[in-house]
N, C-alpha and C positions, 0 to 999 in steps of 0.2 A: 175418348174421344181423340182421336190421333189427326191432325190438319198439317199440309205442309204447302208453303208460300214460296215462289220462286219470284224474287224481284229483279229487274237490271240496272246493270251501270248506266249511268247518265252522264251527258256531257252537255254543261250548260255555256249560255251567253252564246257560244258559236261566232265569237267575234263582236261584231257592233250590238247585238241583241241581249245587251246587259240586263240581267235580272228577269228575262222574258223567255228566251227562245231556250228549247230544250230537245235534246236528241237521244232516245232510248238505244241502248248498244246490247247487241246479244252477248252479255258477260252474266251472268246471273248469280246473287246468293240465293242459297235455299235454307227455309229454316224450317223445321218441324217440331211442334210441339204436342206433348201428349199428357191428357189428364189423367189417367191411370197408371202411367210410371212413375218412378221414385223420382220427386222433385229434385231439378237440380239444371245448371246451363254447363253445356259444353259445346267448345270453337273447334273447328278445323280449320285449316287454308289460313288465308290473309287474314293477321291480326290474331292468331289464336293465342300467342304468348302474351298479348298485354290487354284483350280485351275483358272485362270484368265477368266472374264467375256467380257473383254474389246478388244479381237481380237488379243492380243499378245499370246495366247495358240500355241502351237507347231503345231499344226493341220491346224490352220488358216493361220500360217504364212508358213507353207509348202504350202497350197494351193497358197498364194500369189505368192509365190518363183517361183512354174512351172508355173504358168501364165503370170509371168513377164519374165522367160526364151523363152517362146515362144510368146513374144512381145503382149502380151494380159493382160485384168485386171478382176479378179473375180467379177462378180456382187454382189450387196448387196444381203445378205442371213441370213437366221435363223439358226443357229448350234444347235442342240440338241443332248446330247450323255449321254450313259448309259455305265459306266465304271466298268469293273469287275476286271481290271487287278490292283493289288495293286501297288503304286506308290515306287520306290526308294527301291525296294525289290529284284534287279536282275532279274524280269519279263518280260522283254523288253515292258514296259509302254511307254517309249520315242519311239522305233519302230514303235511300234503300232499305236501312233500317227502322225509318219511321213509317213507311208505307207499310213494310212487313206488319210491324206491329197493328197498326190500325186493320189489316185485314184478316190478321189471326182473331184478334179480339170480337170484328164483326162475326166472324165465322163460328167461334165457341161460343159466345152470347147469343146469337141468332138475333143481331141487332137489325138485321135487313136495311144496311145503311146505303143509300145511292151514291151514285159517283160523285155528286158534289160534296155529299157529307163526306165521303170517305178522304176527298182530297183537301178537303177544308180541315179534318182533324191531323192529317198529314204535315199541312202546312203549318198548322197550330203548334206541332212538335218541333220541325223541321226548320220552319222559318224561311224558305226557299222556296217558292212556288215553282220557279222555272225546271229544279230537279225532282221534285215530287209529281209534278203534273207528267212528266214524261215517264218516271220512272211505273206510274199508274197506269198511263194510257198506252205509251208506246209509241213508235213513230216520231214525228216532228212536232213540238208542242207550243204553242204561243200562251205563255200565261199573262193575265192584265188584272190589274186592282180592283178588287180586293182578293176576289178567289175564282175568277172567270179562266177559262180554259178553252184554245182552240185547238184540235187536232187535226194532224194533214197528214196526208201518206208523202214521205221522202221519194222522190226517182228511185225506179228499181234498180238503176245502175250505182246509186250513190256506194261508194267504199270507202268507209273510215278506217284509218289507220291510226292507233293509239300508241304514242310515244310517251313510255312512264319512266323516268328518272329514279334513280336509288332516292334522293332527296326529298324531302316532303315540305310542306308550305301549309300552315292550317289556315282554314279560312279566315279567322279575326284576324291574322297577321296580313292576310291580304286584303281584308277590307281597310286595314286601318291606313296601308298605303295610297288609299283614294283620297283625292281633294273632295271637299263639300262643295265646290263649285265648280265649272268649268266652262269655256270660251263658248261664245254662241256658234263659232265657224265648227267647233267640236262637234256640239250638238246636231249641227245641221248634217254634218258629216254623217255620223253616224244615223241619225233618221233616215238618209238617201239609201246607204247602204244596208241598213234592216230591211227596208222593203225591196230592194235587190236580192237580198239573201233569202227572203220567201220565195221569190222565183226561181232562184237558181237551185235551192235544195229540194223543187218539187217538179223539176223538169228543164233548168238550163243549168247543166252542171258545168257547162264551158265559161260562164258566169261567176262560178266560186270564188276564183282568185282574187278579184276586184271585192265581191262580197264581202268578204270576211274581214276587210279593213276594221280596223278599229281606233277610236283616238280617246276612250272614255276609260279605259281599265288596263290593256294589255302591257303598254310600255311599263306603267309603274310597277305592276305585277312581276314582270321579268326582270326589274331592275332587282327585286329580292333575290333572285336565282340566276346570277351571270353565267353560270354554265349552260343552263336552258336558254336564257338569252341566246345565247351564240349560236346554238345548234336552230334555233327559231328562224334567226335573221340567215344563217346560210342556206336553209331551205328556201325560205321566202323569196332571198334573190337568187335563189334557182329556178323559181316560177311555181313553186309548191303551195297548192292552196292549203292554208293552214293557221290554226288559231290557236289560243291557250285552251286548254278544256276547263270549265269550271274557273276557279279561283288559281288555279295551276296547282302543282307546278308540270303537272303532264301537257302535253301538246296533242291536238288533233289535227290530222292531215287529211287529205283526201286523193286517193290516185284516180286519176281521170282518163280515158281513153286507155292508150297501152302505156303509158308513163305511170312508173312506178315510185314511190316514196324509198329513196337511200337509208338505208341502216345508219342512225347517228353515231355508232360505235359503242365501246367498252362502257357499264354503267348504265345502260338503258335497255329496258325490256320492248319489243315490237309486238303489238298485239293487232289483228286483224279480226275482229268479232261481228262485223256485220250490223245490220241495223235490226232491232228488236221490236219487231210490229206490234206483237201482243199485249206487251207491257205485262205488269204484275199477272202472275195466276195463282190461283187457291185450288188445292185438291183435298178433299175430305176424304183421308185414307180408311179411317173406322169410324163410324158414327157413334 
């Protein structure tokens, strides 16, 4: 049996929506497994030289976890992947791997899992419902505890721009930079901006600049990467609607109207992926 899955990059938080907002981007990893081919793991693209080829990668571990939860075992298989999502850049590469593993196991084993169970399984491995929900469902998602999710269609005029630095920032390190408690005024600020962000992303793009303002996590994470912070502050002061993508260090900006986002300079990759409305897709190539 040969099955291919395509899973998009995701940008979480979107400024004030800490740990609940997610946006799917049309930048997809493709993973193909073949149960009739010589077993093995092969990577191309992002992370090809550093991802494990011994079956300890996140996608394989997720497949095995889903199978074990169903009282089954994954058959021996060949896994070939083309990765387009940069690693440890706040673009949901870990969530994409987990969602891919859940979908592949479900397809090969014929589990027939519904959306809720697929999402719950992916969250169980990944731990971040904001990224997992957007990767699975596409569009703009709002995740809420413990495994609820609402999917919305972003405004068709939404034009995301990814500014990807050469440096990395692990999610664990980014989490450690955050305090356990925040002032009430900051919490209220984020509540109001989160409500505004839903309106802005789905139909009032002119409100995005104000809607993406955050007081819970961005400043502390940007302090970990001063060169990224400098670009963020320069663009925001110029009126660009911008936020930290996920845990960073990538930045997510939006081009509104006829205004373009300037190139930040050497050491940065600028991507214009568009919105991924479909979410993850599974194709059975051979039954």
